[in-house]
C-alpha positions as CSV (number, residue, x, y, z in Angstrom):
1,M,24.8,84.8,108.7
2,P,21.8,86.3,110.5
3,A,21.1,90.0,110.5
4,P,22.9,91.7,113.5
5,T,21.1,93.7,116.1
6,G,22.1,97.3,116.5
7,D,24.2,96.5,119.5
8,Q,26.0,93.7,117.7
9,L,26.8,96.0,114.8
10,K,28.1,98.7,117.1
11,A,30.2,96.2,119.0
12,A,31.8,95.0,115.7
13,R,32.4,98.5,114.5
14,V,34.0,99.5,117.9
15,A,36.1,96.3,117.9
16,A,37.4,97.3,114.4
17,G,38.4,100.7,115.7
18,L,36.1,102.6,113.3
19,S,33.9,105.6,113.7
20,Q,30.4,105.4,112.3
21,A,31.5,107.5,109.3
22,Q,34.5,105.3,108.6
23,A,32.4,102.1,108.8
24,A,29.8,103.6,106.5
25,E,32.4,104.7,104.0
26,L,34.0,101.2,104.1
27,M,30.6,99.6,103.2
28,G,29.6,102.2,100.7
29,Y,26.8,103.9,102.7
30,P,26.3,107.7,102.0
31,L,28.0,110.3,104.2
32,Q,26.6,113.7,105.1
33,T,28.0,116.8,106.7
34,G,26.6,117.1,110.2
35,S,25.2,120.2,111.9
36,R,28.5,120.7,113.6
37,G,30.5,120.4,110.4
38,G,31.7,116.8,110.9
39,V,31.0,113.9,108.6
40,Q,28.3,111.4,109.6
41,S,26.2,108.6,108.2
42,R,22.6,108.7,109.1
43,T,22.2,105.3,107.5
44,W,24.8,103.8,109.8
45,Q,23.3,105.5,112.8
46,A,19.9,104.0,112.0
47,L,21.5,100.5,111.6
48,E,23.0,100.8,115.1
49,S,19.9,102.2,116.6
50,T,17.8,100.0,119.0
51,T,14.7,101.9,118.1
52,D,14.9,102.1,114.3
53,E,13.3,99.2,112.4
54,R,16.1,99.2,109.7
55,N,18.8,96.6,110.1
56,M,21.8,95.4,108.1
57,Q,21.2,92.2,106.1
58,G,23.2,89.2,107.2
59,P,25.4,88.9,104.0
60,V,26.3,92.6,104.3
61,F,27.3,92.1,107.9
62,A,29.4,89.0,106.9
63,M,31.2,91.2,104.4
64,F,31.8,93.9,107.1
65,L,33.2,91.2,109.4
66,L,35.5,90.0,106.6
67,L,36.7,93.4,105.7
68,T,37.5,94.2,109.3
69,G,39.1,90.8,110.1
70,Q,36.4,89.7,112.5
71,H,34.6,86.9,110.7
72,P,34.4,83.8,112.9
73,D,35.2,81.3,110.1
74,L,36.7,83.1,107.1
75,V,39.5,85.5,106.2
76,L,40.3,87.5,103.2
77,A,43.5,86.5,101.4
78,P,45.3,87.9,98.4
79,R,44.7,86.2,95.1
80,L,47.7,84.1,94.0
81,P,49.2,84.9,90.6
């Protein structure tokens, strides 16, 4: 899966009904306390930015889509005993 643009990542996050902090926590990115006391992820903000050069790698994006039930071809299923 190719690396998503910031807009594609944001659209997937919004479709999943997650805040940036919730999405970051799901994917294991660090969280910080913001200037107004809320929790935020500067890493996730940068990944969604159209001006920042950082982007999420394709396999990581595929995992995000799997975890949020949005992958176009695959679904996660419980392991059978």
